[in-house]
C-alpha positions in Angstrom: -9.3 -22.8 -1.4 -9.7 -24.1 -5.0 -7.2 -24.7 -7.6 -8.5 -21.8 -9.6 -8.0 -19.3 -6.5 -4.5 -20.8 -5.9 -3.6 -20.2 -9.6 -4.8 -16.5 -9.4 -3.3 -15.8 -6.3 0.1 -17.2 -7.6 -0.2 -15.0 -10.7 -1.2 -12.0 -8.6 1.9 -12.5 -6.5 4.2 -12.6 -9.3 2.5 -9.8 -11.3 3.1 -7.7 -8.1 7.1 -8.9 -7.7 7.4 -7.8 -11.3 5.7 -4.6 -11.1 8.0 -3.8 -7.9 11.2 -4.7 -9.7 10.0 -2.3 -12.6 10.0 0.4 -10.2 13.4 -0.2 -8.6 12.2 -2.1 -5.6 13.8 -5.8 -5.9 11.3 -8.4 -5.1 10.1 -11.8 -5.7 7.2 -13.9 -5.1 7.4 -15.0 -1.2 7.1 -18.9 -1.5 10.0 -19.2 -4.0 12.4 -19.7 -1.4 10.4 -20.4 1.6 7.2 -22.1 1.4 4.5 -22.6 4.0 1.5 -20.8 5.3 4.0 -18.1 7.3 5.6 -17.1 3.9 4.8 -13.4 3.0 3.0 -12.8 -0.1 5.9 -10.9 -1.9 9.3 -10.7 -0.5 10.8 -7.3 -1.4 13.5 -4.8 -0.4 11.2 -2.7 1.6 10.3 -5.4 3.8 11.3 -3.3 6.9 9.2 -0.6 6.6 6.1 -2.1 4.7 4.0 -5.3 4.5 2.1 -6.1 1.4 -1.1 -8.4 1.4 -1.6 -9.3 -2.3 -5.0 -10.1 -3.7 -6.2 -10.7 -7.3 -9.9 -11.7 -6.8 -13.3 -11.6 -8.1 -14.7 -9.7 -5.3 -13.5 -6.9 -2.9 -13.5 -7.9 1.0 -11.0 -4.6 1.9 -11.7 -4.5 5.4 -11.1 -8.2 6.0 -7.8 -8.2 4.0 -6.7 -5.0 5.7 -7.3 -6.5 9.1 -5.1 -9.6 8.1 -2.3 -7.2 6.8 -2.3 -5.3 10.1 -1.7 -8.5 12.3 0.8 -9.7 9.8 2.8 -6.3 9.5 3.8 -6.3 13.0 5.3 -3.0 13.2 5.5 -1.8 9.7 3.1 -0.2 7.5 0.0 -2.6 6.2 -1.1 -2.1 2.7 -3.5 -4.3 0.8 -2.4 -4.7 -2.9 -5.6 -5.6 -5.1 -7.0 -6.2 -8.5 -10.1 -7.6 -9.5 -9.9 -10.3 -12.4 -13.0 -11.7 -14.0 -14.3 -12.6 -17.1 -16.0 -9.1 -17.1 -13.8 -6.9 -15.4 -10.3 -6.5 -14.8 -9.0 -3.4 -12.9 -5.5 -2.0 -12.4 -3.4 -3.1 -9.3 -4.4 -0.4 -6.3 -3.0 -0.1 -3.0 -5.2 0.4 0.0 -4.0 1.3 3.5 -4.9 3.6 6.4 -5.5 7.5 5.5 -3.1 8.1 8.5 -0.4 5.9 7.0 -0.5 7.5 3.6 -0.3 11.1 5.3 2.7 9.8 7.3 4.5 8.4 4.2 3.7 12.0 2.6 5.4 13.4 5.8 2.2 14.9 7.0 3.3 16.0 10.8 -0.2 15.4 12.2 -0.9 12.1 10.4 -2.1 10.1 13.3 -5.3 12.6 13.4 -6.5 10.8 10.2 -7.1 7.5 11.8 -10.7 8.3 12.9 -13.2 11.1 12.9 -16.0 12.5 11.1 -16.1 13.3 7.3 -15.3 17.0 7.7 -12.3 16.4 9.7 -10.9 14.0 7.3 -11.5 16.3 4.3 -9.5 19.1 6.1 -7.0 16.9 7.1 -6.3 15.2 3.7 -6.2 18.7 2.2 -2.8 19.0 3.6 -1.5 16.2 1.1 -0.2 16.8 -2.2 -3.2 14.3 -3.4 -6.5 15.1 -5.0 -8.7 13.1 -2.5 -12.2 12.0 -3.0 -13.8 11.5 0.4 -16.7 9.1 0.6 -18.5 7.7 4.0 -20.9 5.0 3.2 -21.7 1.3 4.6 -21.7 -0.1 1.2 -18.8 1.4 -0.7 -19.3 0.9 -4.4 -15.4 1.1 -4.7 -15.1 1.1 -8.7 -17.8 3.8 -9.1 -15.8 5.9 -6.5 -12.4 5.3 -7.7 -13.8 6.2 -11.2 -14.9 9.5 -10.0 -11.6 10.1 -8.1 -9.6 9.5 -11.4 -12.1 11.5 -13.6 -11.5 14.6 -11.1 -7.8 14.1 -11.3 -7.8 14.0 -15.4 -10.1 17.1 -15.8 -8.3 20.2 -17.5 -9.2 22.2 -14.4 -7.2 19.9 -12.3 -4.2 20.9 -10.0 -1.0 21.5 -11.7 1.4 20.1 -11.0 -0.2 16.6 -11.4 -1.5 15.3 -7.7 -2.5 11.6 -7.7 -6.3 10.7 -7.0 -7.1 8.9 -4.0 -10.2 7.5 -2.9 -10.7 8.0 1.1 -13.2 5.8 2.3 -14.8 4.7 5.9 -17.9 3.0 6.9 -20.5 5.2 9.1 -19.9 3.1 12.2 -18.8 5.0 15.1 -14.9 5.2 15.1 -14.5 3.6 11.9 -11.0 3.4 10.3 -10.4 5.9 7.6 -8.6 4.1 4.6 -7.1 5.5 1.3 -7.1 3.8 -1.9 -5.0 4.7 -5.2 -3.5 3.4 -8.0 -0.4 1.2 -7.1 1.9 2.8 -9.6 1.3 6.1 -8.3 1.3 4.8 -4.7 5.1 3.5 -5.1 6.1 6.9 -7.3 4.6 9.5 -5.2 4.0 8.0 -1.6 6.3 5.0 -0.8 9.5 5.5 -2.7 9.9 9.2 -1.8 9.4 8.3 1.7 12.0 5.5 1.7 14.5 8.0 -0.2 13.8 10.8 2.1 13.9 9.1 5.6 16.3 6.2 4.9 18.3 7.0 1.8 17.0 4.2 -0.1 18.0 4.2 -3.6 16.0 2.3 -6.3 17.6 -0.6 -8.1 16.3 -2.4 -11.1 17.4 -5.9 -11.0 16.2 -8.9 -13.1 16.0 -11.4 -10.0 15.8 -10.7 -6.3 18.4 -13.2 -5.2 19.5 -14.5 -1.7 22.3 -12.5 -2.3 20.7 -8.9 -3.1 18.3 -9.9 -0.4 21.1 -10.2 2.0 22.6 -6.8 1.0 19.1 -5.2 2.1 19.2 -7.0 5.2 22.6 -5.2 6.1 21.3 -1.9 4.6 18.2 -2.0 7.2 20.4 -3.3 9.9 22.5 -0.1 9.5 19.1 1.9 9.7 18.0 0.3 13.0 18.0 3.4 14.8 16.1 5.5 12.0 13.6 2.4 12.2 13.0 2.9 15.9 12.5 6.6 15.6 10.2 6.3 12.9 8.3 3.1 13.3 8.0 2.9 17.1 6.6 -0.6 17.4 10.1 -1.7 16.0 11.5 -1.4 19.4 9.1 -3.9 20.7 10.1 -6.6 18.2 13.7 -5.8 17.4 
């Protein structure tokens, strides 16, 4: 990895940690207190339920990043946080996860049915979510173009009321390809992840200047008290607990 790539990676992790803290999720860059290749990109107060793979890059490789996030997440929900940063293009931070996991966070009872299937099935499934979906199935995804289409539909004066966040739902045309969902990171936190953490586990957002070891231990104790709920809602938790 080049010095420039490492510098960009560090900057991205710091940006994400700050953005999470702004939303009431205490966080810090993962290597601040525990260096090494096994360190998470970002250490945060929702570590027990979601794993973040952070990528500030010049080009997208979403499928490879999602595969890595899935391996590293163990029992948790894998989410890729990504933003393109070049001299010609600078995008907002986005969150990409499986469409099924997004539906789970929203509390959709039949979320597992959104993992695979044809486009018609997926359109019918995501119609049950309080989002404005743009469903695309192609082998060469023009991500920024399709995201712009999703966002413009949400910004239309004829859009739904109350507001529903735009979500790009996408998959390759390959047989049994995984359907993924991408949305603005701030909206992912505000509309999906935080409401899920509050509703299911009683998590309360908390703004802190720094995610210290002492604060981290408080959240470790919080999740220890929620072990039974973790086991009920994230079945693989039982295998690694």
